[in-house]
N, C-alpha and C positions, 0 to 999 in steps of 0.2 A: 503494500500500500504505500503510495507516494503522497509526501507532505503537501498540502495545500494552503494558501492564505486563510487566515482566520476572518471570520465575518461576525456581525454583531450578535447573529443568533448563536454564536458558540459562547457567548459570554458567561452564561451560567456553568458550562463544563469547563472553561479557563479558570472560573474561581475554585469550581471543584477540584480541579488538578493542582491550583496552586495550595490548597489543602492538604492535598496529598504529599507534595513536595515538602511543606512545614512539617508534617507528621514525620515525615522519613528522615527530616534533619533532627528529630527529637524536639519540635516545638508544637504544643497543643494548639490546634486550629481553632478550638472553642465549638460551639454549637453552630447549627445551620443559620441562626439568626444572630451572630457575633457582627458587632459593629464594623470590623474591617471588611466584611464581604459586602456591604453596601458601598463601601469606599470604593472597594475592588472593581465593583460592577461599573462605576462612573469612571474610573482609572481605564479598564480596559476598553469601554467603548470610545473614550477618547484616543485610542492607540491603534485598534484593529481598522484596516482598511488601508487607503493609499495615503501614508504619510512617508516623506522622503528620508526621514530619521529613525523610523522604527518598523520592523517588517515581523509580523507572527506569523508562524507557521503552525499548523495542527495535523494530526494523523487521526483518521476516523471520523465519526460524527456524522454520519449518515443520518437522513431524518429518522428521528427517535432512537438514535443509538449513541451510546457515550464516546467522547473524545478518546483515543487511546494514549496520545503523546501530543506534547506542545513544546516550543521554544521560540524566543526571540531574538533578534539582533538589533543593537543600537547603533548609530553613528555617535560618537562622542567626540569632544573638540579639546585639544590640549596644545601647548606650545610648541610650534614648528622646529624642526631641526634638520640636519643634513640628511638625514635618511627618510624622514616622514615630513617633507616640506610643508605641507598644508596643515600638518597637526591633526588631521581626522584619524581616528581609530574605530575599529568596531569591538563592540562588547555582546558577547553572548549570555543571554539570562533567562531564567524561568525554565529550562530545560527539565522535562520531567516526563516519566512515561508511568502509566497506571500499572500498579502492581501485577494484576493478570496479565498485562501485555508485556511485561518486560523479557528480554532475551530474544526479541525478534528482530532487532535492528532498527526500531521505530527513532529511537534517540540519536542514532548514528546518522541516519537519513536527514533529520532535521538538522543536525549539526552540518553536515555536508551541504545542504542546500541553503543554510544561512551564511557559512562562509563564501560559497559561490556567489551569493547574492552581494555580500560586501566586496568580492574582487571584482565583480562587474560593475560596481561603482567607483572602482579605482582605491578601495580601502584593503591594503595588504597587511596591517598590523591588528591582530584579532585577539582579545583579551576575554578572560571569564574567570569565575572563581568556581572550583571544582569540589562537590561533595565526594565523601569517600567511594559511594557507588557510582557516580558520574565519572571519576577520575579515569578507570580503563578506557572508557569510551572516547574521552579527549585524548588521551595519548595515543589510541589508535588512529584518530583523526590527524595528528601530527602536532598536536599542542605538548610543550613542555614546561617544566616549572620556569617562573619568570627569573630574570637575572637578578631583580631587587626584591627585597621581602615585601610581603603583602602586610599591611599593618591596619587596624581598626580603631576608632575611639568613638565611645559612646558618651554623649553627655546627658545629664538629667535637664529635662524640661522644668521651666520655672513655672510654678503655679500660677494660675489666672490672678490678674490684680482685682482687688474686691471691688464691687460696683461703687460708684461715686455717691456720697450721701445726697438725698433729694430735699432741696430746702422746702 
C-alpha cells in the first residue's frame, strides 16, 4: 500500500495515531475527550492539504477503515552556510505505524516518500528525532546519528495573572 497525502477527513485518525505514538513513548494520551485532542484537530486541519512548508502522508484509511501509518515533513529555516546556502532543512515528524500494522514496511515507505518530496524541492539535509522503535527504520533509510548532540530544555509556564480588580 503506497502512502497518499492526508486530507481533512483523515484528521480523526491522525489524532488517534498521535495518541498511539504518545503511548508507545510512555506518555499517557489520556481519555478520548482530553483537551489536547481538540487542539490537535485544529492543528492538523491547518496543516493537511497543499502547504509548501509541510507535507503529511498516510497509509490506509479507505472509507470506513482506520489509517495504518502516518508521517510529516517540515521545511525549517536556519542560518545559511557554505554547504546549505539557503538555510533550509527538512524535518521528519510524527511518523507512527499502528501496532497491528507494524512490520509491513509502512513506516519506511512514508520515510522514503517524505525524503523524496524534500529532495524534489531542493532540500538535501533532513533531520528527525528517533524513538527506539523507529531508529532501525531510519538507519535503514540512510539516517545516522547527528554530529552535534541533541539537547532539550523545558521551562515551567508562568501561572496566569489574576484578573484586574473591577472598580
